[in-house]
C-alpha positions, 0 to 999 in steps of 0.5 A: 376251447370249451373245457369238460370235467371228467371225474375219475371213476374209481373201481367200486372196491377202491371207492368202498375202501376209501369211504371206509377209511376216510371220514370226509370233511366239507367246507361250509360256504353259503351264497351270501359269502360269495364275492364273485358271481359268474354267469346269468340266470335265476339258478345259482350254486357255490363252487369250491376248489381246493388245493393241497400243494400251492405256494400259499400252503396246503389246505387252500381253497377258493369259492365262486358263485355260478348262475344259470337258467335251464339245465346245467351239469356239474361240468358246466359249473367249471366251464362257466368259471373258466369262461369268465375268470381268466385266472382260472383254468383246468386240464383233462387227460385220459378222461380225468381232471388232472389239474385246476390252476389259479394265477393272480400273480401268485400261482396256485396249482393242483396236485401232481397226482392224476385225479381230482374228486368232487362232492355235491351237497356233501356227497363225495364221489356220488355222481359223474360230471353229467350230474344235473345241478340244482338251484342252491347246490354247493359243489366242492372239487379237491385235488388228490381227493383232499378231504381235510379242507374245512375253510375257503376264501371267496374269489374276488372279481378281477374286473373290480378295481382296488379301492383307491387310496384316499385323496388329500383334500386341498384348495385352489389358490384362486379361492383363498380369501385371506392373504398375509404378507407381500411378494410374488411367491405364494403358499397355501396353509391348511388346517383340518379339524374334526369337522372343518378344514380352513385355508389361508394364503401367505405371500413372500418375496424371498426364495423360501421361508420357514413354515413355522415363520409363515404360520406365526405370521398368519396367526399374528395377522388373524387374531382368531387363530392360535398356533402352539409350538410351531417355533419349537418344531412340534405343533401341539395345538391349533385353535380357531375361534370365530363369532363364538364358534371354536374349532379345536382338537384335544390339546397336548397332542402332536399334530402331523403335517404333510408337504404338498400331499406327502407326510414330512418328517422335518421339524416344522421350524426346519421345513422350508416352503417355496412358491406354490407349496401347500402345507396342511396340518391335521390331528391324527384323529381326523386322518385316513391312512394310505395303504394297508394297516399292516404296512409301514406306509399306512402309518407314515402317510395320512390323508385329510379328506375333508373338503377345504374352505377359505378362511374368511376375512374378519369383519372389523368396524371402524370409527367412520360412517358405514355403507349406504343405508346404515345409521349416520351414513353421509352418502349423497344420492345421485338424484338428490336435489342438493346437487345443483350442478355437475362437472362440464369438462374432464381430462383424464391422465391414464394410469397403468392397468397394473403398475407392477406390470407396466408391460400390460399398458394403460387403462383404457375403459371408456372416454373422458366425457363419461365423467361429464354431466350427471350420474346415469342412475341405473347404469354403472358402466357409464364411467371412465377408468383411471388406472393405477395412479391415474388422474382426472381433472374436472372443471365446472360452469361456476366455481365450487364454493364453501357452504354449510356441510358438504360442497361437492360429491364424487361418484364411483361405480362400485357394484356393492357396499364393500368392493371399493376402489378408492381415490384421493381428491384434490382441489385448486383455485388457479390450476397450479396449487392443488390441496388434497383432502386429508384422507384416512385409511385404517384398513389392515395392511398385513393382507392384500385386498385382492382384485375382487376383495372387500373394504370396510367403509367404516375404516376409511374417510375422505376417499372417493369411492367409499360408496356404491354406484349412484351414491357420492362421497361428500367433501367439505371445503371447510376442512381445507380452510387453513390451506395456503394457495387456494381460495375455498370460496372459489374452487375451479378445479377438482382432481381425482387421483387413483389410489394404488391399493398395493400394500407393497411400499414400492407401489402403494400410496399412503394416507395423511398418516403415512398408512398404506391405503389397502384397496382391491389390487391389482384390478387388471384390464382396461377398467383397472383403477378408480372408475369415475362416474361424475362429480356433483356440485352442492355449493357454487358461486353465483357467477358464470364460469366457462364462457363468462361473458362478463370477462371473456366476450369471445374466443376463436378459432377453437380448436386451433393450430397456431393462434387463438383470439380472446376478446375480453371486456376489461384489462385482466390477467390470464393463465393457460394450464395443460391437462395435468393442471400445470401453468404453461403460459401467463398473459396480461390481456387488455380490453378487446381482442388479444391473440395468443400463440399456441404453435409451440404447444403440444396437441391436446386440451388446455384450460384458459383461466381469465379472472374467475372464468375458465375456458377450454382451448383445444390445440390441434 
């Protein structure tokens, strides 16, 4: 309904008496003070409404701005406000404005008297509602002709939402780079300084841990971080120093912390944290209060809104040679002319996609044949994945022999110099007795290298996978000279065994000194574990191996279901090995044709060693 303003027209005598008895006071309010404008157009006026009997106390006034084009009257001003602001209404009776109400939850009502007065540009009662308003006018409407009002409050726009409370910044668990501890439960620990906020992760296997213990464990693992006072219950200083840059707040103050976004009143050495929790510390100098400053909540809840970044894993330089291209690096390029031969046969015994979750099944990326022959330069997807703890048994046309320097090299398919999936390397002369190269890992074991994490190559030695794709890790048989059960001048088998890179002793594997070997883990999926590309031979015997006509003249049928005929050039002993390298049968062959019975063997690939030669037999 369109409302119209009718101003009480008092008798001339009464008006003259009022003017004579009252010195009107007007409210000063400029257009720049207005917060809520209604209407549209090039003209604008300020409209002030004052009440003298409202719950907020007497002498209360609100101000709006009205915009219009063309011609508008004083009555049109209130009509425009009422049309836009649902909190505002007015009523008429007998041709007079009898009430103006404003209700935003706390009712402001007009005088019970039946007349209101108004002025335009400080001229009280000088015109009727039909008065034409001009651009820049200030109009005041007052209950009971209350001339004592001197101030007004700008009305607020009901369509403008309240300023939202500050949101405490956090970080997703998947973004954490630096994890400390082991176990399936995880907590994020965040510290906010004045110009930087960093986050660490903490793993544990118990139901809960004390926050103070978690903080001290992180500070112990990361030498760049110093935390003072956690064990006493009050943290007084947190400092982080990295590459000459120091993050710190004035020491001696008590830092505050929130627990899952809410201020905690517990001493930090009494605060338990559980899987998925977030503990965030910050000095009050970088905090934002939540709520109004006069509310207790403003002082009891704080938000640290600065974006949070993951703390980096510190770079440590170890005692061994580094990545490809660095000084002293011993990597063997896949196209090096020092490589004279490649593996001719490969049999893989797959490991789990994740040894801690066997229900996921075995690794299954590509086939055994991917590791046969030379490295495919420029194609690091032509590999076979071993899985957690899986292995590959490789043989060669001629045995590998001990020469000057490295004798063979193992190639993996790492995409860069630090995402290194590792494997142990073992060798054998007879397929029964295997000797492992003495591997060393000085990689820290307080933080699990995640599935996409990094390993410093200067911290590892004698572990295949130390170098990026197309560059092999060299192995020197001279290191095994004192080993028993093998002939380092005639190595027929090389076995590659995936390192399970977990720092949980229940699953992890250790180096020659008993150190857990920490590498990217878990790398779930069909391509989990070490990805074998090739094994290149640098030194080999000058005798033939598989199919050696000097010993084995013929071998047929192959594949076979029940019997295999082996024609030899002389009397000799022979052994048959399964794909794991276990000797299953020994034979004494005579010159000529010898028949071996394979009916009781399980289906699969076997290796027949006759003298210095090795032949593959496939049992169907």
